[in-house]
N, C-alpha and C positions, 0 to 999 in steps of 0.2 A: 481480506475480503474476497469472497468467491462469487462467481456468477458467470454470465456470458458476456462476450464483447464481440464486436465486428471489426475485422481487419481485412482490407482488400475485398470487401463485399462477402466475406465468409464469416459465419458465426462460429465462435470457439467457446468451449468451457475453459475457465481459467481462474486466475487469482490476480489481485492487484497487490503489489508489494513496493517497497522502496526501490528507486531507480538507480541510486548511486552504486558504482562498481559493476553495473550490468551493461550489456551492449546488444544491439539488434542483430549483429552477425559476428562470426568469428569468436575470439576469446570472450568469455563471460556471457555468451548468449544462452547456454544450456545450464539449467539449474539441477542440482543433484541433491538427493536426500539418502543418506546411508549408502553412498557409493553408486546409486542407481538414478538415472535421469527421470525427472518427473515433470519437467516443463521447459519451454523455450520462450524467450522474450519475443513478443510480437510488436508491441508499441512501447515507446520509452520517452520520458520527459525528465531529463536531468542535465542541467547546465549550470555552471557557477553563476550565481546572480539571477537565475531565471526563477519564475514562479512555478515550482513543481519539482517533485522528487518522487516519481512513480514509474512503475513498469507494469504492463499487462502481460501476463505469462500464460500461454495456452498449455493446458495439461497434455502431456504426451504419454501418460501411464493410465492405469485403471482407477485412480483416485476418484471418489465421488464428491460432488459439490455438497456443501452443508452450510448451516448457519453457525458453526462452531469455530471458536478461535482459542488459542492458548491464552491462559490467564495468569494470575498470580500463583505463588507457591502454595497458597491455601485452596485454590480452586483451579485445577489443571485445565479444565475446559470451561468456556463461557459461551452462552448463546447470544447471537445478535438478534434482537427482537424488533428492531426498527432502524430507520435511517432518517437523518435530518439534513436538508440541503442548506438551510440558513440557520446555523447554530447561534442561539442567543448568547450575549455576554452573560457570564456567570455559570454557564453550563460546565459540568465536569466531564472531561473526555479521557478515555483510556487508550493505551496502545501497548502492543507487545512487539519488541524487536528481537530478531534472532541473536544479535550480539549484545544489545543493551538491556534486554529483559522487559519487565512490566513497569509501566509508569502511568501516572495520572497528572492532569493539569487542568486549570480553569481557563476558559475563554475570557480574555480581557479586552478584546477589541474585534471589530469586524471591518472588512473592506479596506484594509490598510494598504496603501500604495507604497511599495518598497522605496521609491524615489524620494518620498517624504520622511522616511524614518530618520530620526536624528537631525533633521533640518530645523533650524530656528527661524521663525517668521517674525 
C-alpha cells in the first residue's frame, strides 16, 4: 500500500509493508530493489506475540505513488479501488508477499483478542 504518513511531525511519501526482518536503524533499515536503495524504515511494529507486523517505509528514490500492486501470474498489476476499515466476515481478501507470492483468504472473524484464542470457557 502506498500513500503518505507522518513521523516526527514530518510527512513522507512511502509504503506500508510487512515488518518482520526490518529495523528502524542499522542493519535492515534500508530497503533495496535491484541493488539500489528505494526506501528507509521510519515506523515499525513487529514483536513476537504482538498485534501487528508492519513497517512504514519512506521513499528515498524517485518512485511515484500509485494505486497499483503486484497481483497473480495472470494479472501482473492490480489497482486498489477502495479501502475498508471494518472488513465484514465473509469478505475475500488478497495479498502479495515478496517471498510468498499471491494469496487469497476469507475473513472468518472480527475483533479477536489473541489472549482468548484456543482458550476453553
